[in-house]
C-alpha positions in Angstrom: 0.0 0.0 0.0 1.4 3.4 -0.9 2.3 5.7 1.9 0.1 8.8 2.2 2.8 11.4 2.6 0.3 14.1 1.6 -1.3 13.6 5.0 1.8 15.1 6.5 1.9 18.3 4.4 1.4 20.4 7.5 4.6 18.8 8.9 7.0 18.6 6.0 10.0 17.5 8.1 8.1 14.5 9.3 7.1 13.7 5.7 10.8 13.7 4.8 11.8 11.6 7.8 9.1 8.9 7.1 9.6 8.8 3.4 10.4 5.1 3.4 7.8 4.0 5.9 4.8 2.0 4.7 1.4 3.0 6.1 -0.1 0.4 8.4 -3.3 -1.5 7.4 -6.3 0.5 8.7 -8.3 -0.9 11.6 -11.4 -3.1 10.9 -14.3 -1.0 9.7 -12.0 1.6 8.1 -11.4 2.2 4.4 -7.9 2.3 3.1 -7.2 5.3 0.8 -7.8 4.5 -2.8 -9.9 1.4 -1.9 -13.6 0.7 -2.1 -15.7 1.0 1.1 -16.0 -2.6 2.5 -19.4 -1.7 4.0 -20.7 -0.1 0.8 -23.8 -2.3 0.2 -24.8 -2.6 3.8 -24.6 1.2 4.2 -26.5 2.0 1.0 -29.3 -0.3 2.0 -29.4 0.9 5.6 -29.4 4.5 4.8 -32.0 4.4 2.0 -34.3 7.4 2.4 -37.1 6.7 2.2 -36.6 2.9 2.8 -37.1 1.2 -0.5 -37.7 -2.5 -1.4 -34.7 -4.3 -2.8 -36.1 -4.3 -6.4 -36.7 -0.6 -6.2 -33.3 0.0 -4.7 -31.7 -2.0 -7.5 -33.5 0.2 -10.0 -32.3 3.3 -8.2 -28.7 2.2 -8.2 -28.6 0.9 -11.9 -26.5 3.6 -13.4 -25.3 3.4 -17.0 -21.6 2.5 -17.2 -20.6 5.5 -19.2 -18.0 8.3 -18.8 -20.1 9.9 -16.0 -20.9 6.7 -14.1 -18.7 7.6 -11.1 -20.1 11.1 -10.9 -23.7 9.7 -11.1 -22.9 7.1 -8.4 -21.7 9.9 -6.1 -24.9 11.9 -6.8 -27.1 8.8 -6.2 -25.8 7.6 -2.8 -25.8 10.8 -0.8 -26.5 9.2 2.6 -23.6 6.8 2.0 -21.2 9.8 1.8 -22.4 11.2 5.1 -22.3 7.8 6.8 -18.8 7.2 5.4 -17.5 10.4 7.0 -19.1 9.4 10.3 -17.2 6.1 10.3 -14.1 7.8 8.9 -13.9 10.2 11.9 -13.2 7.3 14.2 -10.6 6.0 11.8 -8.8 9.3 11.7 -8.8 9.5 15.5 -6.9 6.1 15.4 -3.4 7.2 14.4 -4.8 9.2 11.5 -6.0 6.1 9.6 -9.0 7.9 8.0 -9.4 9.0 4.4 -9.7 12.5 5.7 -7.0 13.7 8.1 -7.8 14.6 11.7 -7.5 18.3 11.2 -10.4 18.3 8.7 -12.5 16.1 11.0 -11.8 18.6 13.7 -13.2 21.4 11.5 -16.3 19.2 10.9 -16.8 18.9 14.7 -16.1 22.6 15.5 -18.3 24.3 12.9 -21.8 23.0 12.5 -24.2 25.0 10.3 -26.6 24.7 7.4 -25.6 22.2 4.8 -27.0 21.9 1.2 -26.4 18.1 1.7 -25.6 17.3 -1.9 -23.8 20.3 -3.5 -22.2 19.4 -6.8 -21.7 21.3 -10.1 -25.1 20.4 -11.5 -27.1 21.2 -8.4 -27.0 25.0 -8.8 -29.2 27.4 -10.8 -30.3 31.0 -11.3 -33.7 31.1 -9.6 -36.2 33.8 -10.7 -38.2 35.2 -7.8 -41.6 37.0 -8.0 -41.0 40.7 -8.9 -39.6 43.0 -7.7 -37.2 40.6 -6.1 -34.0 40.0 -8.2 -33.0 36.5 -9.3 -30.7 34.5 -6.9 -28.0 32.0 -7.8 -27.6 29.0 -5.5 -28.4 25.4 -4.7 -31.5 24.5 -6.6 -32.3 21.0 -5.2 -31.7 20.9 -1.4 -33.7 17.8 -0.7 -30.7 16.5 1.3 -30.2 19.7 3.4 -29.4 19.5 7.0 -29.0 21.8 10.0 -26.4 21.4 12.8 -24.3 19.9 10.0 -20.5 20.0 9.5 -20.2 22.6 6.8 -16.7 21.7 5.8 -18.0 18.2 4.9 -20.5 20.0 2.6 -17.6 21.8 1.0 -15.6 18.6 0.7 -18.5 16.9 -1.1 -18.7 19.8 -3.6 -14.9 19.6 -4.2 -15.1 15.8 -4.7 -18.1 16.1 -7.0 -16.3 18.8 -9.1 -13.2 16.5 -9.4 -15.4 13.7 -10.6 -17.3 15.9 -13.1 -14.3 17.7 -14.4 -10.9 16.3 -13.4 -9.0 19.3 -14.8 -10.9 21.8 -12.7 -8.9 24.1 -10.4 -10.5 23.1 -7.1 -8.1 25.1 -5.0 -9.4 28.2 -6.6 -12.9 27.0 -5.7 -11.9 26.8 -2.0 -10.4 30.3 -2.2 -13.7 31.7 -3.5 -15.6 29.7 -0.9 -13.5 31.0 2.0 -14.0 34.6 0.9 -17.8 34.2 0.8 -17.9 32.6 4.2 -16.9 35.8 5.9 -18.4 38.2 3.4 -21.5 36.4 1.9 -22.1 39.3 -0.6 -18.9 38.2 -2.4 -20.6 35.0 -3.2 -22.7 36.7 -5.9 -22.1 35.3 -9.4 -19.5 37.0 -11.6 -19.3 34.7 -14.6 -20.6 35.8 -18.0 -22.5 32.5 -18.4 -24.7 33.3 -15.4 -25.1 36.9 -16.5 -26.4 35.5 -19.8 -29.0 33.5 -18.0 -30.2 36.5 -16.1 -30.4 38.5 -19.4 -32.7 35.8 -20.8 -35.1 36.3 -18.0 -37.4 33.6 -16.6 -38.7 30.8 -18.7 -42.3 30.6 -19.8 -43.9 28.6 -17.0 -45.6 25.4 -17.8 -49.2 25.6 -16.9 -50.3 22.1 -17.8 -50.2 19.1 -15.4 -48.1 16.1 -16.5 -50.0 13.8 -18.8 -49.1 10.7 -16.8 -49.9 10.2 -13.1 -52.9 9.3 -11.0 -55.3 11.7 -9.3 -54.5 12.7 -5.7 -56.7 11.4 -3.0 -58.8 13.9 -1.0 -56.5 13.6 2.0 -53.4 14.1 -0.1 -54.9 17.1 -1.9 -55.9 18.7 1.4 -52.4 18.1 2.9 -50.6 19.5 -0.2 -52.8 22.5 -0.3 -52.1 23.3 3.4 -48.4 22.8 2.8 -48.4 25.1 -0.1 -50.4 27.8 1.6 -47.8 27.8 4.4 -44.9 28.1 1.9 -46.5 31.1 0.3 -46.3 33.1 3.5 -42.6 33.7 2.7 -43.1 35.0 -0.9 -46.1 37.3 -0.2 -48.2 35.4 -2.8 -51.5 33.8 -2.1 -53.8 31.2 -3.5 -56.8 32.5 -5.5 -58.8 29.4 -4.4 -58.0 25.9 -3.2 -57.3 23.6 -6.1 -59.7 20.8 -6.9 -58.9 17.1 -7.3 -58.7 17.5 -11.1 -55.7 19.8 -10.5 -53.5 17.4 -8.6 -51.6 14.3 -9.8 -49.3 11.7 -8.2 -46.3 11.3 -10.5 -44.1 9.3 -8.1 -43.4 6.6 -10.6 -41.8 8.9 -13.2 -38.3 8.8 -11.7 -37.0 5.5 -10.4 -33.2 5.9 -10.7 -30.7 8.4 -9.5 -30.4 10.4 -6.3 -34.1 11.1 -5.9 -35.3 7.9 -7.5 -38.1 6.3 -5.6 -39.1 9.5 -3.8 -42.8 10.4 -3.8 -43.7 13.3 -6.1 -46.8 15.3 -6.8 -47.7 18.1 -9.1 -50.5 20.6 -8.6 -51.9 23.4 -10.7 -52.7 26.5 -8.8 -53.9 30.1 -9.5 -51.8 32.6 -7.6 -52.4 36.2 -6.6 -49.8 38.9 -6.0 -51.6 41.8 -4.4 -54.0 43.6 -6.8 -52.2 42.2 -9.9 -54.1 39.8 -12.1 -53.9 36.1 -11.0 -51.7 33.7 -12.8 -51.3 29.9 -13.1 -48.4 27.9 -11.8 -47.5 24.2 -11.7 -46.2 23.5 -8.2 -43.9 20.6 -7.5 -44.0 18.6 -4.3 -40.9 16.4 -4.0 -40.4 14.1 -1.0 -37.5 15.2 1.1 -34.6 12.9 2.0 -33.0 15.7 4.0 -31.9 13.5 6.8 -29.0 12.4 4.7 -26.7 14.6 6.7 -28.1 13.2 9.9 -26.2 10.0 9.1 -23.0 11.9 10.1 -24.2 11.7 13.7 -23.1 8.8 15.9 -25.3 6.9 16.2 -27.3 8.0 13.1 -30.7 9.4 14.0 -33.0 10.4 11.1 -34.6 13.8 11.6 -38.3 14.5 12.2 -40.1 15.4 9.1 -40.6 19.0 10.3 -36.8 19.4 10.7 -36.1 18.0 7.3 -38.5 20.3 5.5 -37.3 23.4 7.4 -33.7 22.6 6.4 -34.6 22.1 2.8 -36.5 25.4 2.8 -33.7 27.3 4.4 -31.2 26.0 1.9 -33.5 26.9 -1.0 -33.6 30.5 0.1 -29.9 30.6 0.7 -30.1 32.6 3.9 -31.5 32.1 7.4 -32.7 35.6 7.8 -35.9 34.9 5.8 -38.5 33.0 7.8 -39.2 29.5 6.5 -42.4 27.5 6.9 -42.4 24.3 8.9 -44.9 22.2 7.1 -47.1 19.7 8.9 -46.3 16.3 7.5 -48.6 15.2 4.7 -51.3 12.7 5.7 -49.8 9.2 5.4 -46.4 10.3 6.6 -43.4 11.9 5.0 -42.5 15.6 4.3 -42.3 17.4 1.0 -40.1 20.1 -0.4 -42.5 22.6 -2.0 -41.2 24.3 -5.2 -42.7 26.6 -7.8 -39.8 26.0 -10.1 -38.8 28.9 -12.3 -35.0 28.7 -13.0 -32.3 28.5 -15.6 -29.4 26.2 -15.4 -25.9 26.4 -17.0 -25.4 24.1 -20.0 -21.8 23.1 -19.3 -21.4 21.1 -22.5 -21.7 24.4 -24.4 -19.0 26.2 -22.5 -15.2 26.4 -23.0 -13.1 25.1 -20.1 -12.3 28.6 -18.7 -16.0 29.5 -18.7 -16.8 26.3 -16.9 -14.2 27.1 -14.2 -15.8 30.5 -13.7 -19.2 29.0 -13.1 -17.7 26.5 -10.7 -16.2 29.4 -8.8 -19.5 31.1 -8.6 -21.0 27.9 -7.3 -18.3 27.8 -4.6 -19.1 31.4 -3.7 -22.8 30.6 -3.4 -22.0 27.6 -1.1 -19.7 29.7 1.0 -22.4 32.4 1.4 -24.9 29.7 2.4 -22.6 28.4 5.1 -21.3 31.7 6.2 -24.9 33.0 6.9 -25.5 30.0 9.1 -22.6 30.8 11.4 -22.2 33.9 13.6 -19.5 36.3 12.5 -16.9 35.2 15.0 -17.4 31.5 14.1 -17.3 32.3 10.4 -14.0 34.2 10.7 -12.4 31.4 12.8 -13.7 28.7 10.4 -12.4 30.6 7.3 -9.0 31.1 8.9 -8.5 27.5 9.8 -9.8 26.3 6.5 -7.5 28.6 4.6 -4.5 27.0 6.3 -5.9 23.5 5.3 -6.8 24.4 1.7 -4.1 22.2 0.1 -4.6 19.4 2.5 -8.4 19.4 1.7 -7.5 19.2 -2.0 -5.2 16.2 -1.4 -7.8 14.4 0.7 -10.5 15.1 -1.9 -8.3 13.6 -4.6 -7.8 10.5 -2.5 -11.5 10.2 -1.8 -12.2 10.4 -5.6 -10.4 7.1 -5.9 -12.5 5.7 -3.0 -15.7 6.8 -4.9 -14.5 5.2 -8.1 -13.5 1.9 -6.5 -16.8 1.9 -4.6 -18.8 2.6 -7.8 -17.0 -0.2 -9.6 -17.7 -2.6 -6.6 -21.4 -1.7 -6.8 -21.5 -2.3 -10.5 -19.9 -5.8 -10.0 -22.5 -6.7 -7.4 -25.4 -5.5 -9.6 -24.0 -7.5 -12.5 -23.7 -10.8 -10.6 -27.0 -12.7 -10.6 -28.6 -12.6 -7.2 -25.6 -11.0 -5.5 -27.3 -7.7 -4.7 -30.5 -9.4 -3.5 -28.4 -11.6 -1.2 -26.8 -8.5 0.3 -30.0 -6.6 0.5 -32.6 -9.0 1.8 -31.3 -9.9 5.3 -31.9 -7.5 8.1 -29.4 -4.7 7.9 -27.4 -3.8 11.0 -25.5 -0.5 11.4 -22.1 -0.4 9.8 -19.4 -0.9 12.4 -17.7 2.2 13.7 -14.1 1.5 14.9 -13.7 2.4 18.6 -11.9 5.7 19.2 -8.6 5.4 21.0 -8.8 6.3 24.7 -7.0 9.6 25.3 -4.2 9.6 27.9 -5.1 11.1 31.3 -4.6 14.9 31.4 -2.0 16.1 33.9 -3.3 17.8 37.0 -3.5 21.6 36.9 -0.8 23.5 38.7 -1.1 26.8 40.6 1.0 29.8 39.8 3.8 28.6 42.1 4.2 25.5 39.9 3.1 23.1 42.7 0.4 20.5 42.1 -3.1 21.4 43.4 
């Protein structure tokens, strides 16, 4: 196994002294750098949100083996990522045997805030708000959002996702832009010409027709969704002209089975909205089931959040700041919570951009993420976090590169299991127990405090 000299960048003289020393085999339950997670399948099954049957989970995980397969795998198994970091923290504490070094895990513990949950280059958009509000650029699908969450782990996920999507991206520049926005959120505003072009186009023509497929909503579901939407409108200042009827609500849950949000319940509802004395106008509202307890798997032991907490986190992340009040929606009849969206946005088409333009957009995304995190920390905490992160920028980049290999090897392992007849079902069907967390080493006893004379108390 190759020695991870990069883990010692903060202590270069030690790196030089140990240049010929092989790294020890990691403890049981830990993942060696550049290797697949040995608890991959068990973790994916156990952290499935919402819990899916084995056939549905197989469909969700069946990702085409193309050039973007590893990136799509990373997007699909969001709770696995957070659970991996939970286990990796104990490994790092054991003689720094984690994929992430102890200093980054210390940042994770010291600076909890609001996380997007699944920030990656294709999860940002320019969102058009009801006039006279200006459009905002930020995370556009925060169904994995979480509060009291380690924000550096959210950044780490963004860096890893960027490396998977575009290996030649300058991810150190992304961290620089992110750090600046943490302490001064206004600097997170987009600067790239590609996003300016989106703003110049203006909002898209809204769809006003319900999806052709789908089944009518039940009375109870229609009432629950209407109540949820009424509460969400209290933030925007809009209101419903009248409650929608059953003919204006359809269940489209079966339309998306694979990918990160595959298997989640979904509904669409046609509403007529009012904005003060202006004429009413139609909108198609999306209700997407939240899986925002993904970040809760970072906790030890993992404890999925209450539905109210999950919705509140998703709503806060959508608005990009915690100063705006966010509705806490009563769970829909039958259980679950939903992320309510009146989607009106434009996204960047990366395939049409030159590499330098792509890099500029990535930096804008990093700025938006930094602003989101910075607003969730008080000013003193944000300044301390930025200072410590700035010193660890290169270390974070090295660890992200190592974790990219873990992702690739884990994705290949999953593809092998799915390809072998009956192998996934055999791993999925038995009752799933939590993945093991290696015991943390017992710290040595602290020396007794001494008084000013130097004698023991």
